[in-house]
ROVEXZA-59522 format. One record per atom (N, C-alpha, C, O): residue in one letter; x, y, z. Coordinates in steps of 0.1 Angstrom, whole numbers, plus 5000, padded with zeros to 4 digits. Layout:
BEGIN
AXYZ/...
This chain:
BEGIN
M335957145593/M337057265591/M337257285575/M337857185570/S336957385565/S337657365560/S339557415559/S340157475567/P340057365548/P341757435543/P341457565546/P342357605553/R340757645544/R341057795546/R340957795559/R341857835566/A339757765563/A339257835576/A340257755585/A339757785596/M341257665588/M341957635597/M343157705591/M343957745599/S343357725581/S344657845580/S344557985585/S345458045591/D343158035583/D342658175590/D342758125609/D342858225616/S342658065612/S342558015622/S344158005630/S344558045641/A344857955620/A345957905621/A346558035627/A346858055639/A346758145614/A347058275617/A346858345628/A347658395636/V345758335628/V345058465641/V345858365658/V346358435667/A345958275659/A346658185670/A348058245671/A348658295681/I348458215652/I350458255652/I350358415657/I350858455667/L349758485651/L349558635658/L349358665670/L349958765674/L348658605677/L348358625694/L349558565699/L350158645707/H350258455699/H351558375703/H352558515700/H353158565709/A352558575685/A353358665685/A353658795694/A354658855697/A352058815697/A352258915708/A352758915718/A353558995723/L352258795724/L352558735738/L354258735738/L354858785748/A354958685730/A356058635724/A356958765729/A357658775739/A356458885718/A356858995721/A357259095734/A358359155737/A355659085741/A355759115751/A356759055765/A357359135772/T356658915766/T357458865775/T359358905768/T360258945775/V359358875757/V361158935754/V361059075760/V361959095769/V360259165758/V360659335765/V360459275777/V361659305780/A359959195790/A360459185801/A361159085802/A360959035813/Y362358985793/Y363158955799/Y364359055796/Y365359065803/V364059135785/V365259225786/V365559305796/V366659335802/L364159355800/L364359465811/L364659385824/L364959455834/A364759245827/A364359175837/A365759135841/A366159135852/R366959075826/R368259025822/R368458965835/R369359005843/P367158805838/P368158725842/P368958655845/P368358635855/P369958595846/P371058515849/P370458375837/P369558295838/R371658375826/R371258215819/R371558135827/R372558125834/P370458045825/P370757895833/P372357805830/P372857795819/A372857755842/A373857715836/A373957585825/A374957565819/R372757495825/R372857415814/R372857495797/R372457465786/L373357575801/L372757665781/L374257685783/L374557785775/A375557635791/A376657705790/A377557645776/A378557695771/G376857545770/G377557495758/G377157575748/G377757575738/Y375757665751/Y375557715737/Y376057875729/Y376557945738/R376157915721/R376258025717/R375358095710/R374258035710/G375458185704/G374658295697/G373358275700/G372958265711/L372358265685/L370858255690/L370358195698/L369758245707/I370658035695/I370257935704/I370457955716/I369357935723/A371658015724/A371558065737/A371058135739/A370558125751/V370458285732/V369858365737/V368258345739/V367458385747/L368158235725/L366458205730/L366358105737/L365258105742/G367158025740/G367057935754/G367258005764/G366657945773/G367658075768/G367858175781/G366258215780/G365358155785/W366158335773/W364358345776/W363658255774/W362558295775/A363558125771/A362658015772/A362557955785/A361557915790/Y363557965790/Y363757925800/Y362958005815/Y362357965825/W363258105810/W362458215820/W360958245819/W360258235829/V360658275808/V359258255803/V358858135806/V357658165809/T359058005808/T358157925809/T358657875828/T358557765833/R359257985836/R359157965848/R358157915850/R358157785851/P356958005854/P355758035860/P355257865856/P354557815865/M355557795845/M354857655844/M355257595848/M354657485847/H356657595854/H357757485860/H356657485876/H356157385882/D356757625881/D356457625894/D355057585895/D354757505904/A354157635886/A352857545887/A352457395884/A351457335885/A354257365879/A353757175875/A353957125889/A353357045896/A355357185893/A355557155911/A354857185923/A355257155934/R353857245921/R353057305930/R351857185928/R351257165938/L351557125917/L350457025917/L350556885914/L349756795911/G352256885917/G352556755918/G352956675907/G353056545908/L353156735898/L353056675878/L354756605883/L355556655890/T354856475876/T356056425876/T356556445868/T355756465859/P357856475863/P358456505854/P358356375840/P358556425829/N357856225841/N357556165833/N356056245826/N355756245814/A355456285833/A353956335827/A354256455822/A353656505812/V355156525828/V355456655819/V355856595799/V355456645788/T356756485803/T357556395793/T356156335782/T356256305770/A354956325790/A354356245779/A353456365776/A352756345766/Y353256505782/Y352456575777/Y353156645766/Y352356715758/G354656655763/G355056675753/G355056625742/G354956685732/L355156485743/L355156375733/L354256375730/L354356325718/V352956395732/V351656375730/V351356545721/V350456565714/L352156615722/L351456765714/L352456755703/L352256825693/N353456685703/N354556675693/N354356565685/N354756545674/V353656495691/V352756385675/V351456455673/V351056415662/L351056515676/L349556565673/L350256685661/L349556705651/A351556755663/A352156865655/A351656805640/A350756835632/G352956645642/G352956575634/G351856555622/G351756565610/L351156515632/L349156485624/L348656625619/L347656635611/A349056695622/A348756815618/A349556855602/A348956895592/A350956835603/A351556855593/A351256765581/A351556785569/S350756645587/S350056555577/S348956605568/S348956595556/Q348256645574/Q346756735565/Q347456885560/Q346656965555/G349056925563/G348857015557/G348757155563/G349057265559/A348257135573/A348157235585/A349157275594/A349257255606/W350057345580/W351557385585/W351457475602/W352157445612/G350557565600/G350157685610/G349857595621/G350857565627/W348957555624/W348657455638/W350057355640/W350557325651/A350357325633/A351757205633/A352657275641/A353157225652/G352857405635/G354257495643/G353457485658/G353957415666/V352257565660/V351657595673/V351857455683/V352057445695/L351657385674/L351657275684/L352857215689/L352957165700/L353757225682/L355157205683/L355757305691/L356357265700/V355657445691/V356057535700/V355657455718/V356457415726/W354557465718/W353957415732/W354557235736/W354457185747/G354957185725/G355157035726/G356557025732/G356856955742/S357357115726/S358457145730/S358557265740/S359757305741/I357857315747/I358157375761/I357857235772/I358257235784/G357257155766/G357656995776/G358756935776/G359256895787/D359056935767/D360556935762/D361757065776/D362557015784/L361657115775/L362157225784/L361657215796/L362457265804/L360457155803/L360157125815/L360756985821/L361356995832/D360556895815/D360956785822/D361956795827/D362056795839/G363156825819/G364456775827/G364456925838/G364856895849/E364057085836/E363957145844/E363257055863/E363757025874/L362157045859/L361256975873/L362356855873/L363056885882/A362656795870/A363356655874/A364256715884/A364056695896/R365356785878/R366556885887/R365556985899/R366057005911/S364557035895/S364957115909/S363657045921/S363357085933/T363056915912/T362256865927/T363256725930/T362656645938/G364556695926/G365256605932/G364756435924/G365256325926/Q363756475914/Q363356345914/Q364456275892/Q364156205882/Q365456345898/Q366356295885/Q366756145883/Q367056115894/S366956045874/S366555965876/S367455905861/S367255965850/P368355795861/P368955725849/P367455665840/P367255645828/A366755655849/A365455595840/A364755685831/A364655675819/G364355825840/G363555925835/G364455995824/G363856045815/A366255985824/A366756035813/A366755935800/A367255955789/F366155845803/F366055695792/F365055765783/F365455835773/L363755755788/L362455765787/L362555865777/L362355835765/D362956005783/D362656125777/D363556145760/D363056195750/S364956065762/S365456095749/S365355985737/S365855985725/N364255865745/N363755795734/N362555875728/N362455905716/L361555885739/L360455985737/L360956055728/L360356035718/D361856135727/D362456295720/D362656215705/D362556275694/R363056075704/R363256025691/R362156005681/R362056025669/V361155955690/V359755935687/V358756025683/V357855995675/S358956195691/S358756295681/S359356305675/S358656275665/E360456345669/E360556365659/E360556245645/E361056275635/I359956135648/I359856085638/I358456075638/I358055995630/A357256165646/A356056145638/A356056295634/A355056335628/L357256395637/L357056515630/L357156535615/L356356595609/F358756425609/F359256445600/F357756315590/F357056355581/A357656205595/A356456145591/A355456215588/A354656205579/G355456275594/G353656435591/G353956485579/G353156475569/F355256525577/F355756615568/F355956505549/F355756545537/A356356415552/A356756255540/A355156255539/A354956245527/V354056275545/V353056215540/V351856365531/V350956365523/A352556465541/A351656575533/A352356615517/A351656645507/F353856595520/F354456685506/F354156625495/F354756515495/P353456645483/P353256635474/P354156565459/P353656525448/D355356565464/D356356545456/D357456475459/D358156505469/R357856355450/R359056255456/R360156355465/R360356355477/A360456395460/A361756505464/A361456545477/A362156515487/G360356605477/G359756675493/G359956545505/G360256555517/V359656425498/V359256315509/V360856265510/V361456245521/G361556235495/G363256235504/G363556335512/G363856275522/W363656465514/W364256545519/W363556515533/W364156565542/A362156435537/A361556485550/A362456325554/A363256335563/V362356225550/V362956105552/V364756165555/V365056165567/A365356195548/A366956255550/A367256325564/A368256335570/A365556405567/A365956465574/A365956385590/A366656415600/L365256295589/L364956225599/L365956115605/L366056075616/S366556085592/S367755985589/S369056065599/S369756035609/G368956165591/G369956285599/G370156285611/G371156265616/S368756335616/S368456385632/S368756245642/S369256255653/V368456145637/V368356075640/V370056025648/V370456075658/M370555975643/M372055995635/M372956065644/M373756015651/V372556205643/V372856285656/V372756245669/V373656275676/S371856185674/S371356145689/S372455995685/S373455995692/Y372355915676/Y372955775682/Y374155825684/Y374655775694/A375155925677/A376055895678/A376755985691/A377755955696/R375856085694/R376156085709/R375855995717/R376755965725/A374955955717/A374655835726/A375755665728/A376055585736/R376055705712/R376755545715/R378055595717/R378755525724/G378655695713/G379955745723/G380255805736/G381355825741/E378555825744/E379155845756/E378655695764/E378755685777/G378255585755/G378155475759/G379555445760/G379855405771/L380155455755/L382055415750/L382955505761/L384155485760/G382455595770/G383155605779/G383155805774/G383555885783/V382755845760/V383455945754/V382256065752/V381256035745/A382456205759/A381056285760/A381456345747/A382656365742/C380356365741/C380056435727/C380256555726/C379856645733/P381156565712/P381156775712/P379956855711/P378856805709/T380056995713/T378957035708/T379557125693/T380557185694/F378957115686/F378657185671/F377757145662/F377357035663/G377357225653/G376657175641/G375057195646/G374657285654/L374157085639/L372757155638/L372257025653/L372356905656/E371957095657/E371857005672/E370756995674/E370157065665/R369556935683/R368356925689/R367757085687/R367057115677/P368057155696/P367457295695/P367357365685/P366257425683/H368457375672/H368557435660/H367657375654/H366857435647/R367557275653/R366357195642/R365257205647/R364557265640/V364657155660/V363557235666/V363157395661/V361957425657/V364257495661/V363557615662/V363257635647/V362157655642/L364557625639/L364357555624/L362657585620/L362157685617/L361957425623/L361057395623/L359757455623/L358857465615/M360057505638/M359057615645/M359057745632/M358057795629/A359957765627/A360557915625/A359757885606/A359457975598/A359757775604/A359357765590/A357857715590/A357157725580/L357457655601/L355857605599/L355057725604/L353957745599/L355357805613/L354757905614/L354557995605/L353358025602/A356158045596/A355658155587/A354658085572/A353958145564/A354857955573/A354257885561/A352457925560/A351757955550/A352157925571/A350957925579/A350358105569/A349158125566/F350958145567/F350758295559/F351258285545/F351358395541/L351458195538/L351958205525/L351058095514/L350358005520/E350958095504/E350058025497/E350357885499/E351257865508/P349557755491/P349857645498/P351157555490/P351657445494/V351657625477/V352557615471/V353957635473/V354857565469/R353957755482/R355057845486/R354857795498/R355957785502/A354157765505/A354657685522/A354857575521/A355657515529/V354057505509/V354857375509/V356757365506/V357657305513/A356757445496/A358157495492/A359057465507/A359857365509/L358557575514/L359457695527/L359857525536/L361057495539/V358457435540/V358657345547/V359857255539/V360857195543/E359457265528/E360357085524/E361957165522/E362957095521/G362057335522/G363557375521/G364357385534/G365557395534/A363157395549/A363457355561/A363757205563/A364657185570/C363057075558/C363956945556/C364956925551/C365556825554/A365557025538/A366457005531/A368257045542/A369356985544/L367557185544/L368657235553/L369157105569/L370157045570/I367757105579/I368057015584/I368656845577/I369256775585/A368456805566/A369156705561/A370556695559/A371256595560/V371056845557/V372156845549/V372956905567/V373956845572/G372457015573/G373157025588/G373456885600/G374456875607/A372356795598/A372356725607/A373156595599/A373856515605/G372956585589/G374056485581/G375256495584/G375956405588/A375656655579/A377156705584/A377956675598/A379056645602/T376456705605/T376756705624/T377156545626/T378156505631/A376156475623/A376256335625/A377556255618/A377856145623/L378356325607/L379856245603/L380856315608/L381956295603/G380856415618/G381556525625/G381556475638/G382656465644/R380256425645/R380556385656/R381556215655/R382556175662/M380856145645/M381556025643/M382656005641/M383155905644/V383556125633/V385156155633/V385556175648/V386456115652/V384856255655/V385656325662/V385356235674/V386256245682/I384556135678/I384556075689/I385255955686/I385455895696/H385755885670/H386255775663/H387855805671/H388655725676/Q388055945669/Q389255935669/Q389955995684/Q391155985687/L388956035692/L388856025708/L389155915710/L390355905713/L388255755710/L388055625711/L389655545708/L390155455715/R390355635692/R391655575691/R392955595700/R393855515703/R392555765706/R393455765714/R393555715727/R394555705734/G392155675730/G392055595743/G391955705755/G392555715766/D390555805748/D390355915757/D389355845765/D389355885777/A388355755761/A387655715766/A387155785784/A388055765791/G386355825789/G385955905802/G386356085800/G385956165808/A386956095790/A387456195788/A385956335781/A385256295772/A385756425786/A384856505775/A385656575764/A386756635764/A384856545754/A385556635743/A385056765746/A384256785755/P385756895736/P385657005738/P384357085739/P383557035730/G383757185745/G382357225742/G381457065744/G381057035733/T381257005750/T380556875756/T379356975756/T379457095760/P378056895750/P376757005754/P375956945764/P376156825768/P375057015767/P374556995778/P373056895777/P372456905766/E372556815788/E371856705788/E370656745780/E369856845781/G370756645771/G368956705761/G369256755747/G368356745738/A370456795745/A371256865735/A371156755723/A371656805712/A370856685723/A371156595707/A370456655694/A370556595683/
C-alpha cells in the first residue's frame, strides 16, 4: 500500500471511530452513570474522558469476563497493539498509529478492571502490568525517533521517553520506600491522550505539518513529564526526610496512573 493510500485509509478509519465515539458520548451524557471510584484522584478533562472510557468499554469488559480471559491476556493484547502503534509510527503512518494506540489503551483500561471484578488481583499481575506499560511507551517513542527526519525531533522523542520513564520510576521508588505518590502534572493518562490527539489529527495534515505536530506533542511531553518527575522527586524526598513513610501524599493517584 502506498503512503498516500495508507494515509487515506487511516483518515476513513479515524472518521468512523469519531462518529462512533460521538454517538457513545451522547449516550453517556443521557445515561449519566456514576464515575468509577478509581478516578477519584483526577479532575478536569481526564476525569471526564476517563469516566466515559470506562463506561463505553464496559461491554468489552463483560465479554472478556464471559469468555474467561485473564487480566494478563488482556494486558498482552494491549502490549501487542501498542507495539504495533510504535511500528506504524516508525513508518510515518501517524493515523494508523493513533488508531492502534486507542485500541491498545483500551487493553490498559480493561486489564485492571477485569482483575478487580473477577477477584484476580495479585502483586504479580500489577508488576507485569506496570512493566509492560513501560515497554509500550518505549516502543511508541522509539517509533517516533525512527520516523522523525531531523535531530531535534529525535531529541524530543528521547527526552519525552526519558521524562515518562522517570515519572513512573519516581512513583515506584517512593512507594517502595513506603511513601504514596502525589497526583499532579503529566501522568500516563495525560500523556496517552495527548499522543492520541496528535496522531489522529496528523492523519489529516500534509507530511511536513504532521511531523511538526507529532514532534510538538513529544516536546510537550518531554517538558511536562520532566517537570512532573522533578516535582515527584522533591515531594517524596521531603516526605522521607520528615519520616512520613507509610503516609499518603495529598492527592494520591489510583493504581496504574504512572
